Gaussian input, Z-matrix of N, CA and C with variables (Angstrom, degrees):
# hf/3-21g

backbone

0 1
 N
 C     1     B1
 C     2     B2     1     A1
 N     3     B3     2     A2     1     D1
 C     4     B4     3     A3     2     D2
 C     5     B5     4     A4     3     D3
 N     6     B6     5     A5     4     D4
 C     7     B7     6     A6     5     D5
 C     8     B8     7     A7     6     D6
 N     9     B9     8     A8     7     D7
 C    10    B10     9     A9     8     D8
 C    11    B11    10    A10     9     D9
 N    12    B12    11    A11    10    D10
 C    13    B13    12    A12    11    D11
 C    14    B14    13    A13    12    D12
 N    15    B15    14    A14    13    D13
 C    16    B16    15    A15    14    D14
 C    17    B17    16    A16    15    D15
 N    18    B18    17    A17    16    D16
 C    19    B19    18    A18    17    D17
 C    20    B20    19    A19    18    D18
 N    21    B21    20    A20    19    D19
 C    22    B22    21    A21    20    D20
 C    23    B23    22    A22    21    D21
 N    24    B24    23    A23    22    D22
 C    25    B25    24    A24    23    D23
 C    26    B26    25    A25    24    D24
 N    27    B27    26    A26    25    D25
 C    28    B28    27    A27    26    D26
 C    29    B29    28    A28    27    D27
 N    30    B30    29    A29    28    D28
 C    31    B31    30    A30    29    D29
 C    32    B32    31    A31    30    D30
 N    33    B33    32    A32    31    D31
 C    34    B34    33    A33    32    D32
 C    35    B35    34    A34    33    D33
 N    36    B36    35    A35    34    D34
 C    37    B37    36    A36    35    D35
 C    38    B38    37    A37    36    D36
 N    39    B39    38    A38    37    D37
 C    40    B40    39    A39    38    D38
 C    41    B41    40    A40    39    D39
 N    42    B42    41    A41    40    D40
 C    43    B43    42    A42    41    D41
 C    44    B44    43    A43    42    D42
 N    45    B45    44    A44    43    D43
 C    46    B46    45    A45    44    D44
 C    47    B47    46    A46    45    D45
 N    48    B48    47    A47    46    D46
 C    49    B49    48    A48    47    D47
 C    50    B50    49    A49    48    D48
 N    51    B51    50    A50    49    D49
 C    52    B52    51    A51    50    D50
 C    53    B53    52    A52    51    D51
 N    54    B54    53    A53    52    D52
 C    55    B55    54    A54    53    D53
 C    56    B56    55    A55    54    D54
 N    57    B57    56    A56    55    D55
 C    58    B58    57    A57    56    D56
 C    59    B59    58    A58    57    D57
 N    60    B60    59    A59    58    D58
 C    61    B61    60    A60    59    D59
 C    62    B62    61    A61    60    D60
 N    63    B63    62    A62    61    D61
 C    64    B64    63    A63    62    D62
 C    65    B65    64    A64    63    D63
 N    66    B66    65    A65    64    D64
 C    67    B67    66    A66    65    D65
 C    68    B68    67    A67    66    D66
 N    69    B69    68    A68    67    D67
 C    70    B70    69    A69    68    D68
 C    71    B71    70    A70    69    D69
 N    72    B72    71    A71    70    D70
 C    73    B73    72    A72    71    D71
 C    74    B74    73    A73    72    D72
 N    75    B75    74    A74    73    D73
 C    76    B76    75    A75    74    D74
 C    77    B77    76    A76    75    D75
 N    78    B78    77    A77    76    D76
 C    79    B79    78    A78    77    D77
 C    80    B80    79    A79    78    D78
 N    81    B81    80    A80    79    D79
 C    82    B82    81    A81    80    D80
 C    83    B83    82    A82    81    D81
 N    84    B84    83    A83    82    D82
 C    85    B85    84    A84    83    D83
 C    86    B86    85    A85    84    D84
 N    87    B87    86    A86    85    D85
 C    88    B88    87    A87    86    D86
 C    89    B89    88    A88    87    D87
 N    90    B90    89    A89    88    D88
 C    91    B91    90    A90    89    D89
 C    92    B92    91    A91    90    D90
 N    93    B93    92    A92    91    D91
 C    94    B94    93    A93    92    D92
 C    95    B95    94    A94    93    D93
 N    96    B96    95    A95    94    D94
 C    97    B97    96    A96    95    D95
 C    98    B98    97    A97    96    D96
 N    99    B99    98    A98    97    D97
 C   100   B100    99    A99    98    D98
 C   101   B101   100   A100    99    D99
 N   102   B102   101   A101   100   D100
 C   103   B103   102   A102   101   D101
 C   104   B104   103   A103   102   D102
 N   105   B105   104   A104   103   D103
 C   106   B106   105   A105   104   D104
 C   107   B107   106   A106   105   D105
 N   108   B108   107   A107   106   D106
 C   109   B109   108   A108   107   D107
 C   110   B110   109   A109   108   D108
 N   111   B111   110   A110   109   D109
 C   112   B112   111   A111   110   D110
 C   113   B113   112   A112   111   D111
 N   114   B114   113   A113   112   D112
 C   115   B115   114   A114   113   D113
 C   116   B116   115   A115   114   D114
 N   117   B117   116   A116   115   D115
 C   118   B118   117   A117   116   D116
 C   119   B119   118   A118   117   D117
 N   120   B120   119   A119   118   D118
 C   121   B121   120   A120   119   D119
 C   122   B122   121   A121   120   D120
 N   123   B123   122   A122   121   D121
 C   124   B124   123   A123   122   D122
 C   125   B125   124   A124   123   D123
 N   126   B126   125   A125   124   D124
 C   127   B127   126   A126   125   D125
 C   128   B128   127   A127   126   D126
 N   129   B129   128   A128   127   D127
 C   130   B130   129   A129   128   D128
 C   131   B131   130   A130   129   D129
 N   132   B132   131   A131   130   D130
 C   133   B133   132   A132   131   D131
 C   134   B134   133   A133   132   D132
 N   135   B135   134   A134   133   D133
 C   136   B136   135   A135   134   D134
 C   137   B137   136   A136   135   D135
 N   138   B138   137   A137   136   D136
 C   139   B139   138   A138   137   D137
 C   140   B140   139   A139   138   D138
 N   141   B141   140   A140   139   D139
 C   142   B142   141   A141   140   D140
 C   143   B143   142   A142   141   D141
 N   144   B144   143   A143   142   D142
 C   145   B145   144   A144   143   D143
 C   146   B146   145   A145   144   D144
 N   147   B147   146   A146   145   D145
 C   148   B148   147   A147   146   D146
 C   149   B149   148   A148   147   D147
 N   150   B150   149   A149   148   D148
 C   151   B151   150   A150   149   D149
 C   152   B152   151   A151   150   D150
 N   153   B153   152   A152   151   D151
 C   154   B154   153   A153   152   D152
 C   155   B155   154   A154   153   D153
 N   156   B156   155   A155   154   D154
 C   157   B157   156   A156   155   D155
 C   158   B158   157   A157   156   D156
 N   159   B159   158   A158   157   D157
 C   160   B160   159   A159   158   D158
 C   161   B161   160   A160   159   D159
 N   162   B162   161   A161   160   D160
 C   163   B163   162   A162   161   D161
 C   164   B164   163   A163   162   D162
 N   165   B165   164   A164   163   D163
 C   166   B166   165   A165   164   D164
 C   167   B167   166   A166   165   D165
 N   168   B168   167   A167   166   D166
 C   169   B169   168   A168   167   D167
 C   170   B170   169   A169   168   D168
 N   171   B171   170   A170   169   D169
 C   172   B172   171   A171   170   D170
 C   173   B173   172   A172   171   D171
 N   174   B174   173   A173   172   D172
 C   175   B175   174   A174   173   D173
 C   176   B176   175   A175   174   D174
 N   177   B177   176   A176   175   D175
 C   178   B178   177   A177   176   D176
 C   179   B179   178   A178   177   D177
 N   180   B180   179   A179   178   D178
 C   181   B181   180   A180   179   D179
 C   182   B182   181   A181   180   D180
 N   183   B183   182   A182   181   D181
 C   184   B184   183   A183   182   D182
 C   185   B185   184   A184   183   D183
 N   186   B186   185   A185   184   D184
 C   187   B187   186   A186   185   D185
 C   188   B188   187   A187   186   D186
 N   189   B189   188   A188   187   D187
 C   190   B190   189   A189   188   D188
 C   191   B191   190   A190   189   D189
 N   192   B192   191   A191   190   D190
 C   193   B193   192   A192   191   D191
 C   194   B194   193   A193   192   D192
 N   195   B195   194   A194   193   D193
 C   196   B196   195   A195   194   D194
 C   197   B197   196   A196   195   D195
 N   198   B198   197   A197   196   D196
 C   199   B199   198   A198   197   D197
 C   200   B200   199   A199   198   D198
 N   201   B201   200   A200   199   D199
 C   202   B202   201   A201   200   D200
 C   203   B203   202   A202   201   D201
 N   204   B204   203   A203   202   D202
 C   205   B205   204   A204   203   D203
 C   206   B206   205   A205   204   D204
 N   207   B207   206   A206   205   D205
 C   208   B208   207   A207   206   D206
 C   209   B209   208   A208   207   D207
 N   210   B210   209   A209   208   D208
 C   211   B211   210   A210   209   D209
 C   212   B212   211   A211   210   D210
 N   213   B213   212   A212   211   D211
 C   214   B214   213   A213   212   D212
 C   215   B215   214   A214   213   D213
 N   216   B216   215   A215   214   D214
 C   217   B217   216   A216   215   D215
 C   218   B218   217   A217   216   D216
 N   219   B219   218   A218   217   D217
 C   220   B220   219   A219   218   D218
 C   221   B221   220   A220   219   D219
 N   222   B222   221   A221   220   D220
 C   223   B223   222   A222   221   D221
 C   224   B224   223   A223   222   D222
 N   225   B225   224   A224   223   D223
 C   226   B226   225   A225   224   D224
 C   227   B227   226   A226   225   D225
 N   228   B228   227   A227   226   D226
 C   229   B229   228   A228   227   D227
 C   230   B230   229   A229   228   D228
 N   231   B231   230   A230   229   D229
 C   232   B232   231   A231   230   D230
 C   233   B233   232   A232   231   D231
 N   234   B234   233   A233   232   D232
 C   235   B235   234   A234   233   D233
 C   236   B236   235   A235   234   D234
 N   237   B237   236   A236   235   D235
 C   238   B238   237   A237   236   D236
 C   239   B239   238   A238   237   D237
 N   240   B240   239   A239   238   D238
 C   241   B241   240   A240   239   D239
 C   242   B242   241   A241   240   D240
 N   243   B243   242   A242   241   D241
 C   244   B244   243   A243   242   D242
 C   245   B245   244   A244   243   D243
 N   246   B246   245   A245   244   D244
 C   247   B247   246   A246   245   D245
 C   248   B248   247   A247   246   D246
 N   249   B249   248   A248   247   D247
 C   250   B250   249   A249   248   D248
 C   251   B251   250   A250   249   D249
 N   252   B252   251   A251   250   D250
 C   253   B253   252   A252   251   D251
 C   254   B254   253   A253   252   D252
 N   255   B255   254   A254   253   D253
 C   256   B256   255   A255   254   D254
 C   257   B257   256   A256   255   D255
 N   258   B258   257   A257   256   D256
 C   259   B259   258   A258   257   D257
 C   260   B260   259   A259   258   D258
 N   261   B261   260   A260   259   D259
 C   262   B262   261   A261   260   D260
 C   263   B263   262   A262   261   D261
 N   264   B264   263   A263   262   D262
 C   265   B265   264   A264   263   D263
 C   266   B266   265   A265   264   D264
 N   267   B267   266   A266   265   D265
 C   268   B268   267   A267   266   D266
 C   269   B269   268   A268   267   D267
 N   270   B270   269   A269   268   D268
 C   271   B271   270   A270   269   D269
 C   272   B272   271   A271   270   D270
 N   273   B273   272   A272   271   D271
 C   274   B274   273   A273   272   D272
 C   275   B275   274   A274   273   D273
 N   276   B276   275   A275   274   D274
 C   277   B277   276   A276   275   D275
 C   278   B278   277   A277   276   D276
 N   279   B279   278   A278   277   D277
 C   280   B280   279   A279   278   D278
 C   281   B281   280   A280   279   D279
 N   282   B282   281   A281   280   D280
 C   283   B283   282   A282   281   D281
 C   284   B284   283   A283   282   D282
 N   285   B285   284   A284   283   D283
 C   286   B286   285   A285   284   D284
 C   287   B287   286   A286   285   D285
 N   288   B288   287   A287   286   D286
 C   289   B289   288   A288   287   D287
 C   290   B290   289   A289   288   D288
 N   291   B291   290   A290   289   D289
 C   292   B292   291   A291   290   D290
 C   293   B293   292   A292   291   D291
 N   294   B294   293   A293   292   D292
 C   295   B295   294   A294   293   D293
 C   296   B296   295   A295   294   D294
 N   297   B297   296   A296   295   D295
 C   298   B298   297   A297   296   D296
 C   299   B299   298   A298   297   D297
 N   300   B300   299   A299   298   D298
 C   301   B301   300   A300   299   D299
 C   302   B302   301   A301   300   D300
 N   303   B303   302   A302   301   D301
 C   304   B304   303   A303   302   D302
 C   305   B305   304   A304   303   D303
 N   306   B306   305   A305   304   D304
 C   307   B307   306   A306   305   D305
 C   308   B308   307   A307   306   D306
 N   309   B309   308   A308   307   D307
 C   310   B310   309   A309   308   D308
 C   311   B311   310   A310   309   D309
 N   312   B312   311   A311   310   D310
 C   313   B313   312   A312   311   D311
 C   314   B314   313   A313   312   D312
 N   315   B315   314   A314   313   D313
 C   316   B316   315   A315   314   D314
 C   317   B317   316   A316   315   D315
 N   318   B318   317   A317   316   D316
 C   319   B319   318   A318   317   D317
 C   320   B320   319   A319   318   D318
 N   321   B321   320   A320   319   D319
 C   322   B322   321   A321   320   D320
 C   323   B323   322   A322   321   D321
 N   324   B324   323   A323   322   D322
 C   325   B325   324   A324   323   D323
 C   326   B326   325   A325   324   D324
 N   327   B327   326   A326   325   D325
 C   328   B328   327   A327   326   D326
 C   329   B329   328   A328   327   D327
 N   330   B330   329   A329   328   D328
 C   331   B331   330   A330   329   D329
 C   332   B332   331   A331   330   D330
 N   333   B333   332   A332   331   D331
 C   334   B334   333   A333   332   D332
 C   335   B335   334   A334   333   D333

   B1=1.4442
   B2=1.5347
   B3=1.2913
   B4=1.4641
   B5=1.5268
   B6=1.3273
   B7=1.4570
   B8=1.5283
   B9=1.3246
   B10=1.4565
   B11=1.5219
   B12=1.3101
   B13=1.4629
   B14=1.5215
   B15=1.2900
   B16=1.4623
   B17=1.5097
   B18=1.2981
   B19=1.4591
   B20=1.5192
   B21=1.3064
   B22=1.4540
   B23=1.5266
   B24=1.3025
   B25=1.4639
   B26=1.5361
   B27=1.3176
   B28=1.4554
   B29=1.5319
   B30=1.3345
   B31=1.4627
   B32=1.5216
   B33=1.2993
   B34=1.4610
   B35=1.5280
   B36=1.3305
   B37=1.4582
   B38=1.5176
   B39=1.3082
   B40=1.4522
   B41=1.5233
   B42=1.3263
   B43=1.4573
   B44=1.5247
   B45=1.3251
   B46=1.4599
   B47=1.5239
   B48=1.3286
   B49=1.4617
   B50=1.5337
   B51=1.3265
   B52=1.4587
   B53=1.5224
   B54=1.3247
   B55=1.4584
   B56=1.5333
   B57=1.3080
   B58=1.4604
   B59=1.5271
   B60=1.3130
   B61=1.4599
   B62=1.5223
   B63=1.3346
   B64=1.4665
   B65=1.5274
   B66=1.3158
   B67=1.4657
   B68=1.5238
   B69=1.3126
   B70=1.4686
   B71=1.5259
   B72=1.3299
   B73=1.4669
   B74=1.5204
   B75=1.3401
   B76=1.4654
   B77=1.5274
   B78=1.3196
   B79=1.4684
   B80=1.5292
   B81=1.3250
   B82=1.4638
   B83=1.5270
   B84=1.3449
   B85=1.4686
   B86=1.5251
   B87=1.3231
   B88=1.4686
   B89=1.5305
   B90=1.3236
   B91=1.4711
   B92=1.5259
   B93=1.3189
   B94=1.4639
   B95=1.5241
   B96=1.3338
   B97=1.4681
   B98=1.5209
   B99=1.3150
   B100=1.4698
   B101=1.5171
   B102=1.3229
   B103=1.4675
   B104=1.5255
   B105=1.3164
   B106=1.4702
   B107=1.5287
   B108=1.3346
   B109=1.4633
   B110=1.5305
   B111=1.3313
   B112=1.4672
   B113=1.5292
   B114=1.3328
   B115=1.4652
   B116=1.5305
   B117=1.3248
   B118=1.4551
   B119=1.5133
   B120=1.3277
   B121=1.4697
   B122=1.5235
   B123=1.3262
   B124=1.4647
   B125=1.5281
   B126=1.3164
   B127=1.4626
   B128=1.5245
   B129=1.3287
   B130=1.4612
   B131=1.5239
   B132=1.3191
   B133=1.4643
   B134=1.5205
   B135=1.3159
   B136=1.4673
   B137=1.5269
   B138=1.3178
   B139=1.4626
   B140=1.5172
   B141=1.3104
   B142=1.4629
   B143=1.5226
   B144=1.3279
   B145=1.4681
   B146=1.5282
   B147=1.3094
   B148=1.4634
   B149=1.5151
   B150=1.3120
   B151=1.4570
   B152=1.5266
   B153=1.3279
   B154=1.4636
   B155=1.5214
   B156=1.3067
   B157=1.4548
   B158=1.5215
   B159=1.3341
   B160=1.4611
   B161=1.5135
   B162=1.3129
   B163=1.4538
   B164=1.5109
   B165=1.3110
   B166=1.4593
   B167=1.5230
   B168=1.3044
   B169=1.4744
   B170=1.5251
   B171=1.3287
   B172=1.4663
   B173=1.5241
   B174=1.3152
   B175=1.4525
   B176=1.5315
   B177=1.3216
   B178=1.4602
   B179=1.5276
   B180=1.3182
   B181=1.4684
   B182=1.5284
   B183=1.3324
   B184=1.4616
   B185=1.5178
   B186=1.3212
   B187=1.4691
   B188=1.5185
   B189=1.3375
   B190=1.4651
   B191=1.5245
   B192=1.3139
   B193=1.4662
   B194=1.5247
   B195=1.3203
   B196=1.4591
   B197=1.5123
   B198=1.3096
   B199=1.4724
   B200=1.5305
   B201=1.3050
   B202=1.4595
   B203=1.5296
   B204=1.3174
   B205=1.4718
   B206=1.5294
   B207=1.3211
   B208=1.4631
   B209=1.5229
   B210=1.3213
   B211=1.4625
   B212=1.5285
   B213=1.3110
   B214=1.4695
   B215=1.5263
   B216=1.3108
   B217=1.4577
   B218=1.5346
   B219=1.3241
   B220=1.4571
   B221=1.5290
   B222=1.3168
   B223=1.4592
   B224=1.5248
   B225=1.3121
   B226=1.4640
   B227=1.5251
   B228=1.3222
   B229=1.4614
   B230=1.5275
   B231=1.3233
   B232=1.4584
   B233=1.5287
   B234=1.3386
   B235=1.4644
   B236=1.5256
   B237=1.3358
   B238=1.4670
   B239=1.5270
   B240=1.3218
   B241=1.4672
   B242=1.5274
   B243=1.3340
   B244=1.4520
   B245=1.5161
   B246=1.3317
   B247=1.4670
   B248=1.5207
   B249=1.3178
   B250=1.4702
   B251=1.5270
   B252=1.3188
   B253=1.4660
   B254=1.5228
   B255=1.3275
   B256=1.4654
   B257=1.5238
   B258=1.3266
   B259=1.4681
   B260=1.5243
   B261=1.3032
   B262=1.4637
   B263=1.5284
   B264=1.3422
   B265=1.4633
   B266=1.5264
   B267=1.3236
   B268=1.4617
   B269=1.5318
   B270=1.3338
   B271=1.4584
   B272=1.5210
   B273=1.3100
   B274=1.4627
   B275=1.5268
   B276=1.3096
   B277=1.4614
   B278=1.5268
   B279=1.3090
   B280=1.4608
   B281=1.5242
   B282=1.3138
   B283=1.4746
   B284=1.5200
   B285=1.3140
   B286=1.4590
   B287=1.5284
   B288=1.3363
   B289=1.4615
   B290=1.5228
   B291=1.3256
   B292=1.4663
   B293=1.5284
   B294=1.3187
   B295=1.4629
   B296=1.5325
   B297=1.3134
   B298=1.4667
   B299=1.5236
   B300=1.3236
   B301=1.4632
   B302=1.5289
   B303=1.3217
   B304=1.4739
   B305=1.5268
   B306=1.3323
   B307=1.4713
   B308=1.5240
   B309=1.3190
   B310=1.4636
   B311=1.5249
   B312=1.3320
   B313=1.4596
   B314=1.5215
   B315=1.3299
   B316=1.4711
   B317=1.5148
   B318=1.3367
   B319=1.4595
   B320=1.5297
   B321=1.3236
   B322=1.4709
   B323=1.5240
   B324=1.3210
   B325=1.4654
   B326=1.5116
   B327=1.3273
   B328=1.4544
   B329=1.5209
   B330=1.3430
   B331=1.4650
   B332=1.5311
   B333=1.3168
   B334=1.4854
   B335=1.4944
   A1=108.35
   A2=116.99
   A3=122.38
   A4=109.18
   A5=115.57
   A6=120.61
   A7=112.32
   A8=117.10
   A9=120.80
   A10=114.85
   A11=117.43
   A12=120.72
   A13=108.43
   A14=115.33
   A15=120.14
   A16=110.36
   A17=116.02
   A18=121.71
   A19=109.49
   A20=115.33
   A21=118.78
   A22=107.59
   A23=118.23
   A24=119.46
   A25=112.77
   A26=117.90
   A27=120.20
   A28=112.07
   A29=117.45
   A30=121.36
   A31=112.91
   A32=116.34
   A33=120.35
   A34=109.83
   A35=115.99
   A36=121.71
   A37=107.48
   A38=116.29
   A39=120.17
   A40=107.50
   A41=115.75
   A42=121.42
   A43=112.84
   A44=117.11
   A45=119.53
   A46=111.97
   A47=117.00
   A48=120.82
   A49=113.04
   A50=117.87
   A51=121.93
   A52=111.10
   A53=115.50
   A54=121.12
   A55=108.30
   A56=116.26
   A57=121.80
   A58=111.99
   A59=116.85
   A60=120.40
   A61=112.14
   A62=118.17
   A63=120.02
   A64=110.96
   A65=117.24
   A66=120.20
   A67=110.53
   A68=116.97
   A69=120.38
   A70=111.38
   A71=116.93
   A72=120.76
   A73=110.77
   A74=116.35
   A75=120.53
   A76=110.27
   A77=117.30
   A78=120.78
   A79=112.18
   A80=117.26
   A81=119.87
   A82=110.89
   A83=116.14
   A84=120.42
   A85=111.12
   A86=116.47
   A87=123.68
   A88=109.09
   A89=118.19
   A90=120.52
   A91=113.90
   A92=118.55
   A93=120.03
   A94=112.06
   A95=118.00
   A96=120.50
   A97=110.96
   A98=116.86
   A99=121.19
   A100=112.09
   A101=118.10
   A102=120.59
   A103=112.73
   A104=117.29
   A105=120.94
   A106=109.73
   A107=116.17
   A108=121.27
   A109=111.76
   A110=116.80
   A111=123.03
   A112=112.01
   A113=116.38
   A114=120.78
   A115=112.13
   A116=117.36
   A117=120.79
   A118=114.51
   A119=118.83
   A120=120.34
   A121=111.14
   A122=115.95
   A123=119.91
   A124=110.57
   A125=116.58
   A126=120.87
   A127=111.70
   A128=115.58
   A129=120.38
   A130=112.08
   A131=117.64
   A132=120.20
   A133=113.19
   A134=117.70
   A135=121.59
   A136=111.40
   A137=115.22
   A138=120.68
   A139=111.07
   A140=117.05
   A141=121.54
   A142=112.99
   A143=117.63
   A144=120.93
   A145=112.64
   A146=116.85
   A147=120.20
   A148=113.36
   A149=117.08
   A150=121.38
   A151=113.52
   A152=115.89
   A153=118.14
   A154=114.53
   A155=118.00
   A156=120.52
   A157=113.02
   A158=117.07
   A159=120.90
   A160=110.02
   A161=116.05
   A162=121.19
   A163=108.80
   A164=116.91
   A165=120.52
   A166=109.36
   A167=115.72
   A168=120.14
   A169=110.07
   A170=117.43
   A171=120.88
   A172=110.80
   A173=115.81
   A174=120.81
   A175=110.15
   A176=117.27
   A177=120.65
   A178=112.04
   A179=116.57
   A180=119.78
   A181=110.03
   A182=116.26
   A183=119.96
   A184=111.97
   A185=116.47
   A186=119.83
   A187=111.11
   A188=116.89
   A189=120.96
   A190=111.57
   A191=116.26
   A192=120.85
   A193=112.64
   A194=117.18
   A195=120.88
   A196=114.79
   A197=117.53
   A198=121.61
   A199=109.89
   A200=115.11
   A201=120.68
   A202=113.38
   A203=118.64
   A204=120.27
   A205=111.09
   A206=116.77
   A207=120.48
   A208=110.66
   A209=115.97
   A210=120.99
   A211=110.13
   A212=116.02
   A213=120.28
   A214=110.93
   A215=117.08
   A216=121.48
   A217=110.67
   A218=117.03
   A219=121.75
   A220=112.16
   A221=116.53
   A222=121.38
   A223=112.51
   A224=116.81
   A225=119.94
   A226=112.32
   A227=118.01
   A228=121.00
   A229=113.74
   A230=117.43
   A231=120.32
   A232=110.38
   A233=116.23
   A234=121.50
   A235=111.79
   A236=117.75
   A237=123.69
   A238=112.31
   A239=116.28
   A240=120.69
   A241=112.33
   A242=117.43
   A243=121.29
   A244=115.84
   A245=118.51
   A246=120.06
   A247=111.58
   A248=115.79
   A249=120.34
   A250=111.08
   A251=116.90
   A252=120.62
   A253=110.71
   A254=116.08
   A255=120.46
   A256=112.91
   A257=118.07
   A258=120.25
   A259=113.95
   A260=118.11
   A261=120.44
   A262=110.64
   A263=117.56
   A264=120.04
   A265=113.20
   A266=117.75
   A267=121.49
   A268=111.88
   A269=116.59
   A270=120.29
   A271=113.72
   A272=116.98
   A273=120.96
   A274=108.65
   A275=116.55
   A276=120.71
   A277=106.70
   A278=115.32
   A279=121.14
   A280=112.43
   A281=117.42
   A282=119.49
   A283=109.73
   A284=116.15
   A285=119.78
   A286=110.63
   A287=116.90
   A288=120.40
   A289=109.92
   A290=116.93
   A291=121.08
   A292=110.77
   A293=117.11
   A294=120.04
   A295=111.14
   A296=116.93
   A297=120.57
   A298=110.67
   A299=116.93
   A300=120.51
   A301=109.82
   A302=117.07
   A303=120.22
   A304=110.58
   A305=116.80
   A306=120.42
   A307=110.87
   A308=117.23
   A309=120.48
   A310=111.31
   A311=117.34
   A312=120.38
   A313=110.62
   A314=117.71
   A315=120.45
   A316=110.64
   A317=117.22
   A318=121.27
   A319=111.46
   A320=116.08
   A321=120.14
   A322=111.02
   A323=117.59
   A324=120.95
   A325=110.41
   A326=117.42
   A327=121.22
   A328=112.92
   A329=116.29
   A330=120.80
   A331=112.09
   A332=117.17
   A333=119.68
   A334=112.02
   D1=131.47
   D2=-178.70
   D3=-103.74
   D4=121.22
   D5=179.55
   D6=-96.29
   D7=0.29
   D8=177.75
   D9=86.66
   D10=7.74
   D11=176.92
   D12=-150.80
   D13=165.07
   D14=178.74
   D15=-159.02
   D16=170.99
   D17=177.28
   D18=-99.05
   D19=141.93
   D20=171.50
   D21=-65.93
   D22=144.46
   D23=179.89
   D24=-55.85
   D25=-32.44
   D26=-178.98
   D27=-72.94
   D28=-20.03
   D29=-179.14
   D30=-91.51
   D31=-19.22
   D32=-177.18
   D33=-72.42
   D34=133.97
   D35=178.26
   D36=-121.13
   D37=118.74
   D38=177.14
   D39=-93.77
   D40=97.40
   D41=-174.62
   D42=-62.10
   D43=-26.86
   D44=179.10
   D45=-67.65
   D46=-22.16
   D47=-177.84
   D48=-100.28
   D49=-1.11
   D50=-176.94
   D51=-88.97
   D52=148.95
   D53=176.42
   D54=-89.09
   D55=106.07
   D56=-177.75
   D57=-101.22
   D58=18.20
   D59=-175.11
   D60=-63.94
   D61=-37.60
   D62=178.93
   D63=-65.18
   D64=-42.42
   D65=178.75
   D66=-65.05
   D67=-41.22
   D68=178.46
   D69=-62.79
   D70=-43.08
   D71=177.68
   D72=-63.53
   D73=-42.12
   D74=178.86
   D75=-59.63
   D76=-45.06
   D77=-178.27
   D78=-67.46
   D79=-28.49
   D80=175.46
   D81=-71.33
   D82=-39.11
   D83=-178.48
   D84=-80.35
   D85=-43.96
   D86=-179.29
   D87=-122.92
   D88=84.19
   D89=-176.60
   D90=-60.27
   D91=-23.70
   D92=-179.36
   D93=-66.77
   D94=-20.72
   D95=179.10
   D96=-60.39
   D97=-31.83
   D98=-179.75
   D99=-74.47
   D100=-12.34
   D101=-179.37
   D102=-90.20
   D103=-0.80
   D104=179.77
   D105=-60.80
   D106=132.08
   D107=179.15
   D108=-103.74
   D109=8.40
   D110=177.14
   D111=54.83
   D112=42.69
   D113=-177.33
   D114=-74.97
   D115=-25.71
   D116=178.20
   D117=93.76
   D118=3.09
   D119=178.61
   D120=-60.35
   D121=-39.56
   D122=179.94
   D123=-63.59
   D124=-41.34
   D125=-179.93
   D126=-66.64
   D127=-36.71
   D128=-177.66
   D129=-67.57
   D130=-30.06
   D131=-177.80
   D132=-98.75
   D133=-8.01
   D134=-174.85
   D135=-69.54
   D136=124.49
   D137=177.92
   D138=-67.20
   D139=-37.25
   D140=-177.26
   D141=-77.51
   D142=-20.56
   D143=-173.87
   D144=-60.44
   D145=-39.70
   D146=-178.19
   D147=-67.19
   D148=-23.69
   D149=-176.26
   D150=-104.17
   D151=-29.23
   D152=-172.29
   D153=-126.15
   D154=-11.42
   D155=-176.98
   D156=82.90
   D157=10.55
   D158=178.41
   D159=-64.26
   D160=136.81
   D161=178.53
   D162=-161.41
   D163=128.62
   D164=176.95
   D165=-63.59
   D166=-36.77
   D167=178.13
   D168=-60.76
   D169=-48.17
   D170=178.86
   D171=-64.05
   D172=-36.26
   D173=179.92
   D174=-62.40
   D175=-48.74
   D176=-179.60
   D177=-66.95
   D178=-41.11
   D179=178.36
   D180=-65.35
   D181=-38.98
   D182=176.88
   D183=-60.94
   D184=-42.08
   D185=177.05
   D186=-65.55
   D187=-39.60
   D188=179.28
   D189=-65.02
   D190=-27.63
   D191=-178.49
   D192=-98.68
   D193=2.40
   D194=177.15
   D195=76.52
   D196=22.34
   D197=-179.35
   D198=-95.82
   D199=67.89
   D200=-171.96
   D201=-68.44
   D202=-30.71
   D203=179.33
   D204=-66.45
   D205=-42.11
   D206=178.25
   D207=-64.17
   D208=-40.29
   D209=-179.39
   D210=-65.07
   D211=-45.04
   D212=-179.46
   D213=-60.50
   D214=-39.34
   D215=178.49
   D216=-66.77
   D217=-39.18
   D218=-179.21
   D219=-66.06
   D220=-35.24
   D221=-176.57
   D222=-57.90
   D223=-34.64
   D224=-177.18
   D225=-69.86
   D226=-13.49
   D227=-178.60
   D228=-93.04
   D229=-12.10
   D230=-178.30
   D231=-72.44
   D232=134.58
   D233=179.63
   D234=-96.52
   D235=-0.55
   D236=-179.69
   D237=53.24
   D238=37.76
   D239=-178.89
   D240=-75.13
   D241=-26.81
   D242=176.91
   D243=90.88
   D244=2.42
   D245=178.67
   D246=-59.04
   D247=-40.10
   D248=-177.74
   D249=-63.67
   D250=-34.81
   D251=178.93
   D252=-65.02
   D253=-38.72
   D254=-176.96
   D255=-68.57
   D256=-28.96
   D257=-175.02
   D258=-101.76
   D259=-4.16
   D260=-176.91
   D261=-66.13
   D262=119.35
   D263=-179.07
   D264=-69.26
   D265=-17.47
   D266=179.46
   D267=-93.45
   D268=-4.67
   D269=178.31
   D270=74.36
   D271=24.59
   D272=179.73
   D273=-74.90
   D274=131.31
   D275=174.93
   D276=-81.66
   D277=87.52
   D278=-172.85
   D279=-65.93
   D280=-31.29
   D281=176.60
   D282=-61.50
   D283=-44.75
   D284=179.73
   D285=-65.63
   D286=-37.09
   D287=177.35
   D288=-62.57
   D289=-46.31
   D290=-179.53
   D291=-62.77
   D292=-44.45
   D293=179.11
   D294=-64.79
   D295=-35.90
   D296=177.33
   D297=-65.71
   D298=-42.79
   D299=177.79
   D300=-62.11
   D301=-41.21
   D302=177.36
   D303=-60.03
   D304=-43.83
   D305=178.38
   D306=-63.40
   D307=-39.86
   D308=178.75
   D309=-62.53
   D310=-40.43
   D311=177.35
   D312=-67.32
   D313=-39.78
   D314=177.52
   D315=-62.15
   D316=-42.95
   D317=178.84
   D318=-65.56
   D319=-39.71
   D320=179.93
   D321=-65.14
   D322=-38.67
   D323=178.90
   D324=-68.76
   D325=-36.00
   D326=179.18
   D327=-66.53
   D328=-23.94
   D329=-178.47
   D330=-84.29
   D331=-14.79
   D332=-177.59
   D333=-75.29

C-alpha cells in the first residue's frame, strides 16, 4: 500500500537492531530518566545548546534510539550548570542523569 510518502534510508531507525543497553542501565540507576516527555524546556534554557547542540532531550532520545556515538560526543559539551534541572517540569535531576551517563560510558570503555 502506498501512502504517498516514505522515509529516507538514512532516517529510518530499526529499533529491534539497536543496542539499548546503555539506556536500560540508565533507567535502572536513574528511573526518572524514563519519565522525560521531551518537552524541550532543558534545551531552551541550556547555555551550551546554542553553541554546541547540547540537549538533555537529544541525549535521552539518542540513547533510546541506540545512537551512542552522538550521545558520547554531546556529553563533552555539557557545562553541568544545572539550568535544565531547574526548569524540568517532570522534576528530573538532569545533572545526575548526565553524570550517570558519563559513568556508564567510562565503565563501558573499561570493559573493552
